C-alpha positions in Angstrom: -31.8 30.4 127.4 -32.7 27.1 125.7 -31.6 26.9 122.1 -33.3 24.2 120.0 -31.6 23.2 116.7 -34.6 22.6 114.6 -35.9 21.0 111.4 -39.6 20.9 110.7 -42.3 18.7 112.2 -40.3 16.9 114.8 -38.8 20.2 116.1 -42.2 21.9 116.1 -43.6 19.1 118.3 -40.7 19.2 120.7 -40.9 23.0 121.0 -44.5 22.6 121.9 -43.6 20.1 124.6 -40.8 22.3 126.0 -43.1 25.3 126.2 -45.0 23.4 129.0 -41.8 23.1 131.0 -40.0 26.4 130.4 -41.0 30.1 129.9 -41.5 31.1 126.3 -39.0 33.9 126.6 -36.3 31.4 127.4 -36.8 29.2 124.2 -35.1 30.0 120.9 -35.4 27.8 117.8 -32.5 28.0 115.4 -34.0 26.7 112.2 -32.7 24.9 109.1 -33.0 26.8 105.8 -31.4 24.2 103.5 -34.7 23.1 102.1 -35.8 26.7 101.3 -36.6 27.2 97.7 -37.8 29.8 95.1 -40.9 28.6 93.3 -43.2 30.7 91.1 -41.0 33.6 91.9 -41.7 33.2 95.7 -39.3 32.4 98.5 -40.6 29.4 100.5 -39.2 28.4 103.9 -40.8 25.1 104.8 -39.2 24.4 108.2 -39.6 28.0 109.5 -43.3 28.0 108.3 -44.0 24.5 109.8 -42.7 25.5 113.2 -44.5 28.9 113.1 -47.8 27.5 112.0 -47.6 24.7 114.6 -46.8 27.0 117.6 -49.4 29.6 116.5 -52.1 26.9 116.3 -52.4 27.4 112.5 -51.0 24.1 111.2 -53.0 21.8 108.9 -53.2 18.5 110.9 -54.9 16.8 107.9 -51.9 17.2 105.5 -49.1 17.5 108.1 -47.9 20.7 106.5 -49.3 24.1 105.5 -52.2 26.0 107.0 -55.5 24.7 108.5 -58.8 25.6 106.8 -56.9 25.7 103.6 -58.3 26.0 100.0 -56.5 25.2 96.8 -58.0 27.4 94.1 -54.7 28.9 92.9 -53.0 25.5 92.6 -56.0 23.9 90.9 -56.1 26.8 88.4 -52.3 26.6 87.8 -52.6 22.9 87.1 -55.5 23.6 84.6 -53.2 26.0 82.8 -50.5 23.4 82.6 -48.3 25.0 85.1 -45.9 23.3 87.6 -48.2 22.3 90.5 -46.5 19.2 92.0 -45.4 21.3 95.0 -48.8 22.2 96.5 -49.2 25.6 98.1 -52.6 26.4 99.6 -54.2 29.8 99.2 -53.6 30.9 102.8 -50.0 29.5 102.7 -49.4 31.5 99.5 -50.0 34.7 101.4 -47.1 33.9 103.7 -44.8 33.4 100.7 -46.0 36.5 98.9 -45.4 38.6 102.0 -41.9 37.1 102.6 -40.9 37.6 99.0 -42.1 41.2 98.9 -40.1 42.0 102.1 -37.0 40.3 100.9 -37.2 42.3 97.6 -37.4 45.4 99.7 -34.1 44.5 101.3 -35.2 42.9 104.6 -33.3 39.9 105.8 -34.9 36.5 106.3 -34.4 36.9 110.0 -36.3 40.2 110.0 -39.1 38.8 107.9 -39.4 35.8 110.2 -39.7 38.0 113.2 -42.4 40.1 111.5 -44.4 37.0 110.6 -44.2 35.3 114.0 -45.2 38.5 115.8 -48.3 38.8 113.7 -49.3 35.2 114.2 -48.6 35.3 117.9 -45.9 32.7 117.9 -44.8 32.5 121.5 -41.1 31.7 121.1 -38.3 33.2 119.0 -37.5 31.7 115.6 -34.1 32.3 114.0 -33.1 31.1 110.6 -29.6 29.8 111.0 -28.3 32.1 108.3 -29.6 34.9 106.0 -27.3 33.7 103.3 -28.5 31.3 100.6 -27.8 27.6 101.2 -29.4 24.7 99.3 -29.5 21.0 100.1 -28.8 18.8 97.0 -28.9 15.0 96.6 -26.9 12.7 94.4 -29.4 9.8 93.8 -29.9 6.7 91.7 -31.9 8.8 89.2 -29.5 11.8 89.1 -29.1 15.0 91.0 -32.2 16.3 92.8 -33.0 19.4 94.8 -34.4 18.9 98.3 -38.1 19.3 97.3 -37.6 17.2 94.2 -36.3 14.4 96.4 -38.6 14.8 99.3 -41.9 15.8 97.7 -41.8 15.0 94.0 -40.2 11.6 94.4 -41.6 11.1 98.0 -38.0 10.4 99.3 -38.3 7.0 97.6 -34.9 6.9 95.7 -31.5 5.8 96.9 -29.2 8.5 97.9 -25.4 8.4 97.4 -24.5 11.8 98.8 -25.9 15.0 100.3 -24.3 18.3 99.7 -25.3 21.7 101.2 -24.4 24.2 98.5 -23.3 27.6 99.8 -22.8 26.4 103.4 -19.0 26.9 103.3 -19.4 30.6 102.6 -22.6 31.2 104.5 -22.4 32.7 108.0 -24.7 32.2 111.0 -26.5 35.4 111.9 -25.3 37.5 114.8 -28.5 36.5 116.6 -27.8 32.8 116.2 -24.2 33.2 117.4 -25.4 35.2 120.5 -28.0 32.6 121.3 -25.6 29.7 121.1 -23.1 31.6 123.2 -25.7 32.4 125.9 -27.6 29.1 126.0 -27.6 27.1 129.2 -28.9 24.1 127.2 -28.6 23.4 123.4 -31.1 20.9 122.3 -31.0 19.0 119.0 -34.6 18.3 118.0 -35.7 14.9 116.8 -35.4 16.1 113.2 -33.7 14.2 110.4 -29.9 14.3 111.3 -28.8 14.3 107.7 -31.2 16.7 105.9 -32.7 18.8 108.6 -29.9 19.2 111.3 -27.0 18.4 109.0 -27.5 21.5 106.7 -27.8 23.7 109.8 -24.6 22.4 111.2 -22.9 22.8 107.8 -23.2 26.6 107.9 -19.7 27.8 108.4 -18.9 28.1 112.1 -22.1 26.5 113.5 -20.7 23.1 114.2 -17.8 24.6 116.1 -20.1 26.8 118.1 -22.2 23.7 119.1 -19.1 21.6 119.8 -17.7 24.2 122.1 -20.9 23.7 124.2 -20.8 19.9 124.1 -21.4 19.3 127.8 -24.6 21.4 127.5 -25.8 19.7 124.3 -28.6 17.1 124.4 -30.2 15.4 121.3 -33.5 13.7 121.1 -33.2 10.8 118.7 -35.7 10.8 115.8 -35.8 7.0 115.8 -38.2 4.8 117.8 -37.7 1.1 117.5 -34.9 1.8 115.1 -37.1 3.5 112.6 -38.2 7.1 111.8 -41.9 7.7 112.5 -42.1 9.8 109.4 -39.7 10.5 106.6 -36.4 8.8 105.5 -34.1 9.5 108.5 -33.3 5.8 109.2 -32.9 5.0 105.5 -30.6 8.0 104.8 -28.4 7.2 107.8 -28.0 3.7 106.5 -27.5 4.7 102.9 -24.8 7.3 103.8 -22.8 5.0 105.9 -23.7 6.1 109.5 -25.1 2.7 110.3 -28.4 1.7 111.9 -30.3 2.5 115.2 -29.3 5.1 117.7 -25.6 4.4 117.1 -26.1 5.9 113.6 -27.7 9.1 115.2 -24.7 9.3 117.6 -22.3 8.9 114.7 -24.0 11.7 112.7 -23.5 14.0 115.7 -20.0 12.8 116.6 -18.1 15.4 118.7 -21.2 17.4 119.4 -23.3 15.7 122.1 -23.1 15.5 125.8 -26.2 13.4 126.0 -28.6 11.4 123.8 -32.2 10.8 124.7 -33.6 7.6 123.3 -37.0 6.0 123.5 -37.7 3.4 126.2 -38.5 0.8 123.5 -34.8 1.0 122.5 -33.4 0.7 126.1 -31.4 -2.3 125.0 -29.1 0.0 122.9 -28.3 2.3 125.9 -25.3 0.3 127.3 -23.6 0.0 123.9 -23.9 3.8 123.4 -22.6 4.4 127.0 -19.7 2.1 126.3 -18.6 4.6 123.6 -18.5 7.4 126.2 -21.9 9.0 125.5 -24.3 9.8 128.3 -27.8 8.3 127.5 -31.2 9.0 128.9 -34.0 6.5 128.3 -37.6 7.8 128.4 -40.7 8.0 126.1 -39.9 10.1 123.0 -43.2 9.6 121.2 -45.0 13.0 121.8 -48.7 13.6 122.2 -49.6 12.3 125.6 -49.3 14.8 128.5 -47.5 12.4 130.9 -45.0 11.2 128.2 -44.5 14.8 127.1 -43.7 15.9 130.7 -41.2 13.1 131.1 -39.5 14.0 127.8 -39.3 17.7 128.7 -37.8 16.8 132.1 -35.2 14.5 130.4 -34.2 17.2 127.9 -34.0 20.1 130.4 -33.0 18.2 133.6 
């Protein structure tokens, strides 16, 4: 079994790459829920939905989130009424959140609802929320405390962050399915998601970091940085603002005690020796996904 610790977009792309190199039934994504939210009375799970939509071929490539062939009549009408419409939810996307919220209200767990949704969409790999308990990523910023979506969407992650706290993580527990998957995995892969706000909240759930550390020799991370920068999002800036440093050394620092190996892009090959001098095994290969040859080399580096 190959277990992929997953955020949103970067994880979805890596899972798509790994599917070409390993059987679907061997791949399990353990997914962050720290950026989940309740809005308009609906429970929204951005990372779970991004991965599911991508692997089912339903993702909106124009926006980079949500469903393809989307319409926006509900949000446009809500804005006309003076409602809170800064967090845009397309009409097709809303159906997902309506279904999830109904099932949760009936007593189903987030794990069960996720399984129901991915089966109906034909998602080929197993998706597991890291916990069914409520956890929330919160930011202390230069303009005051912010929720994840206020920081990331409303302010377009363009404010300085002093601290990140995952509320509820200390009392949350990984699901039995997650514990079993991590115990049985022959390889644990850390996706090229943001180490601070995508993978960090997942690891903060009580017991998960210890489960991963116990498998350290089998853990490989794909760095989210290329040329020292994140292709999308604030990963490089957050690592620097929170004291982890810069470059791939900052990624290694964020995952201290967890990694057996780090995969970095060939454009950053000059950093490899410094990382190795600290005792970390390093593989250098293309990490920018989208080209079949590069993708095959990345999959071989991760799984080999």
